[in-house]
C-alpha positions in Angstrom: 27.0 -5.1 -16.4 24.9 -5.6 -13.3 21.5 -4.1 -12.8 21.3 -1.0 -10.6 18.1 0.8 -9.6 17.0 3.2 -7.0 13.3 3.7 -7.4 11.2 4.5 -4.3 7.6 3.4 -4.6 4.5 4.3 -2.6 1.9 1.6 -3.2 -1.6 2.2 -2.1 -4.6 -0.1 -2.2 -7.9 -0.5 -0.3 -10.2 -3.0 1.0 -13.0 -4.3 -1.2 -15.8 -1.8 -1.3 -13.5 0.4 0.9 -15.1 -1.4 3.9 -13.5 -0.2 7.2 -12.5 -3.6 8.3 -8.8 -3.3 9.1 -9.0 -2.8 12.9 -6.0 -1.1 14.5 -5.5 -4.0 17.0 -4.5 -6.5 14.3 -2.9 -4.3 11.7 0.7 -4.9 13.0 0.2 -8.6 12.3 -0.8 -7.8 8.7 2.1 -5.4 8.3 4.6 -8.0 9.5 3.2 -10.5 7.1 3.5 -8.1 4.2 7.0 -7.2 5.2 7.8 -11.0 5.0 6.4 -11.1 1.4 8.5 -8.1 0.5 11.6 -9.6 2.1 11.3 -12.9 0.3 11.1 -11.0 -3.0 14.3 -9.0 -2.1 12.3 -5.7 -1.8 13.3 -3.2 0.9 10.4 -2.0 3.1 10.9 1.5 4.4 7.4 1.9 5.9 4.0 0.3 5.9 0.9 1.8 7.5 -2.7 2.3 6.9 -6.1 2.8 8.4 -9.4 0.8 8.4 -9.9 0.9 4.6 -6.5 1.1 2.9 -2.8 0.6 3.1 0.3 2.5 2.1 3.6 0.7 1.5 6.9 2.6 0.9 9.4 0.2 -0.7 12.2 -0.3 -3.1 11.2 -3.0 -5.5 13.8 -5.5 -6.7 14.6 -4.8 -10.4 13.5 -8.3 -11.5 9.9 -7.7 -10.2 7.2 -5.8 -11.9 5.1 -3.7 -9.6 1.9 -5.2 -10.8 3.0 -8.7 -10.0 4.3 -7.6 -6.6 0.9 -6.0 -5.7 -1.0 -9.0 -7.0 1.2 -11.4 -4.8 0.8 -9.1 -1.7 -3.0 -9.0 -2.1 -3.4 -12.7 -2.8 -1.2 -13.9 0.0 -2.4 -11.3 2.6 -6.0 -12.1 1.9 -5.3 -15.7 2.6 -3.4 -14.9 5.8 -6.2 -12.5 7.0 -8.9 -15.2 6.4 -6.8 -18.0 7.9 -5.9 -16.1 11.0 -9.3 -14.4 11.2 -7.5 -11.1 11.7 -10.4 -8.8 10.7 -14.1 -9.4 11.0 -16.0 -8.9 7.7 -12.8 -8.6 5.6 -13.9 -9.7 2.1 -10.6 -9.1 0.2 -8.9 -6.2 -1.5 -10.3 -3.7 -4.0 -9.4 -4.4 -7.6 -6.5 -2.1 -8.7 -3.9 -0.1 -6.8 -1.8 3.1 -7.0 2.0 2.9 -7.4 3.8 6.3 -7.3 7.5 6.8 -7.7 9.6 9.3 -5.7 13.2 10.5 -5.6 15.2 9.1 -2.8 15.7 12.6 -1.5 12.0 12.5 -0.7 12.2 9.3 1.3 12.2 10.8 4.8 9.1 13.0 4.1 7.3 10.1 2.5 8.0 7.8 5.4 6.7 10.5 7.8 3.6 10.9 5.7 2.8 7.2 5.7 3.7 7.0 9.4 1.1 9.6 10.2 -1.8 8.1 8.3 -4.2 8.0 11.2 -3.7 11.7 11.9 -4.0 12.5 8.2 -7.3 10.7 7.8 -9.0 12.7 10.5 -9.5 15.4 8.0 -8.9 13.7 4.5 -10.8 10.8 3.1 -9.1 8.0 1.2 -10.8 9.1 -2.0 -9.5 12.7 -1.5 -6.0 11.4 -0.7 -6.0 9.2 -3.8 -7.1 12.0 -6.1 -4.4 14.2 -4.7 -1.8 11.6 -5.3 -3.0 11.0 -8.9 -2.9 14.7 -9.6 0.5 15.2 -7.9 2.0 12.5 -10.1 0.3 13.6 -13.3 -1.8 10.4 -13.7 -4.9 10.7 -15.8 -7.9 9.0 -14.2 -11.7 8.6 -14.5 -13.6 9.4 -11.3 -16.1 6.7 -11.9 -13.3 4.1 -11.4 -12.3 5.6 -8.1 -15.3 4.0 -6.4 
């Protein structure tokens, strides 16, 4: 039998130290680069967006790829790309760790809209508040000292 999956992921990770280095002007170049990584790995990108200190990726991950390895590859390759192209001043890499949350495909459009509107959302909500809300919504146990 072939392998069939339909798992929608929202992957979230931040800059090292949550430094606000991802300037709006060059984010599209970073987003295109990450789309290329996903495409090469046969993952389907539905939406990518972010603000100065973190990114959100809405994707279907190919069933042969573990989310941890995908995020590791995205972070490693994109860090090199950012530094090589000098996209963001003072970018010092990505924070250790990430969040990966699964959703029903019936929630896809709402999730895409949520990620699309990140700049508006973060006028009133910090990344930390957003991450805690995601962890709670998905029933993930966490230790607040590791959210820094």
